[in-house]
C-alpha positions in Angstrom: 30.2 -61.9 78.9 32.0 -61.7 75.1 29.5 -58.4 74.7 30.4 -56.8 77.4 33.8 -57.4 76.9 33.8 -55.5 73.8 32.3 -53.2 74.7 33.9 -52.1 77.2 37.1 -52.9 74.8 35.7 -50.0 72.4 34.9 -47.3 74.6 38.4 -47.7 75.6 39.5 -47.4 72.2 37.4 -44.1 72.1 38.2 -43.0 74.8 42.0 -43.0 73.8 40.7 -41.9 70.7 41.9 -38.1 70.0 38.1 -35.8 70.2 37.6 -33.6 67.0 35.3 -31.6 66.4 35.8 -31.8 63.0 32.3 -32.9 60.5 32.4 -34.8 58.5 30.6 -31.7 55.5 33.6 -29.9 56.3 36.5 -32.1 55.2 38.2 -31.5 52.3 38.2 -33.8 49.3 42.1 -33.6 48.5 43.2 -35.4 51.4 46.4 -33.3 50.9 44.6 -30.1 51.4 42.5 -31.7 54.7 45.9 -32.8 56.3 46.8 -28.7 55.4 43.2 -27.8 57.2 44.1 -30.3 60.7 47.2 -29.0 61.2 46.6 -24.8 60.5 43.3 -25.4 62.8 45.4 -27.4 65.5 47.0 -24.0 66.1 43.7 -21.7 65.7 42.0 -21.1 69.0 39.0 -21.8 69.9 37.4 -18.2 70.5 34.6 -19.3 73.4 36.8 -22.5 74.9 39.8 -20.2 75.1 41.9 -23.8 76.3 40.7 -26.0 72.6 41.8 -25.7 69.2 39.0 -24.8 66.6 40.4 -28.8 65.8 38.6 -29.8 69.2 36.4 -27.3 69.2 31.7 -28.2 69.4 31.6 -23.9 69.6 29.8 -23.2 66.5 32.7 -20.2 66.2 35.3 -22.4 66.2 33.0 -25.0 63.1 32.9 -21.4 61.2 36.2 -21.2 62.0 37.4 -24.2 60.1 35.2 -24.1 56.9 37.2 -20.7 57.3 40.5 -21.9 57.0 39.2 -24.4 54.3 37.9 -21.6 52.0 40.7 -20.0 52.3 43.3 -23.6 51.4 41.6 -23.3 48.6 42.5 -19.5 47.1 45.3 -21.3 47.4 46.6 -19.4 50.0 49.8 -21.0 52.6 49.8 -21.7 56.1 51.3 -18.7 57.3 48.7 -16.3 55.0 45.9 -18.7 56.4 47.5 -17.9 59.7 47.8 -14.4 58.5 44.4 -13.4 57.6 42.8 -14.6 60.6 45.4 -12.7 63.0 44.5 -9.5 61.0 40.8 -10.6 61.8 40.9 -11.7 65.5 43.9 -11.0 66.2 46.3 -12.7 68.2 45.2 -13.8 70.7 44.2 -17.1 67.9 46.8 -18.3 68.0 47.2 -21.1 70.2 51.0 -20.2 70.2 51.7 -16.4 69.7 54.2 -15.3 67.6 57.4 -13.3 69.6 57.4 -10.5 68.4 56.7 -6.3 70.3 53.0 -7.4 72.1 54.4 -11.2 73.0 58.2 -10.9 74.2 57.1 -10.8 78.5 55.0 -13.9 77.3 58.1 -15.5 75.8 60.1 -14.2 78.3 59.7 -14.8 81.6 59.4 -18.3 81.9 63.3 -17.3 82.0 63.9 -14.5 83.6 61.8 -15.8 85.8 64.1 -18.8 86.1 67.5 -17.4 86.1 66.8 -15.4 88.6 65.5 -17.9 90.8 69.4 -19.6 89.7 71.5 -15.9 90.7 68.4 -16.4 94.0 70.0 -19.8 94.9 74.0 -19.2 93.7 73.4 -15.8 96.3 72.2 -18.1 99.3 75.1 -21.0 98.8 78.0 -18.7 99.2 76.3 -16.7 102.2 75.0 -19.6 104.3 77.9 -20.4 106.8 80.6 -23.6 105.6 81.3 -26.2 107.3 84.4 -25.5 109.2 87.3 -27.1 107.4 90.0 -26.3 110.3 91.4 -29.7 112.8 89.2 -29.2 115.7 91.6 -29.1 118.8 91.3 -32.1 120.7 90.0 -31.6 124.9 91.9 -30.5 127.1 93.2 -32.8 130.8 90.9 -30.3 132.4 88.0 -30.0 130.3 88.1 -34.1 129.9 88.2 -34.1 133.3 84.7 -32.4 133.6 83.1 -34.0 130.9 83.8 -37.1 132.5 82.2 -35.7 135.4 79.5 -34.0 133.5 78.7 -37.7 132.0 78.4 -40.1 134.7 75.9 -37.7 136.8 79.8 -36.5 139.0 79.9 -33.8 141.4 81.9 -31.2 139.3 85.4 -30.3 140.3 86.1 -27.3 141.9 82.6 -26.1 142.2 80.8 -28.0 144.9 77.7 -30.8 145.5 75.8 -31.3 143.1 72.1 -30.2 144.4 69.9 -32.7 144.3 65.6 -31.2 144.1 
């Protein structure tokens, strides 16, 4: 029983741990450089998986890109220079969060633009819909009250003759 609980606990912890595809032979000896490489590779898209970073992907291309990032860091490139190199080589699509530029301005502005259009539409709808009367309602005349009472009681309507049954 204890082994079963221990096995379940280990499986639960493994399930909570982030999945990283970095192989032991890729890890850099310098922890600071390795942390930089991990930070950069978590922002780069796997060109095969497309919704994963190269840090999370097991694809061979992702491994090649992780190695390339580490080589560029070893050569002394800054984080920005590494990203620029990969963007020059693979295009803006390699970034999980594309930069704001002339090719991506619509991507960045479409959400606020649509939210603004929706807010204007809701505002216009509220302005155009009929409002409830704010004036007090006139009281019923005695004739209207008598007619209403007769209708509610199911009696004859005054002045209209007998109610027909049918």
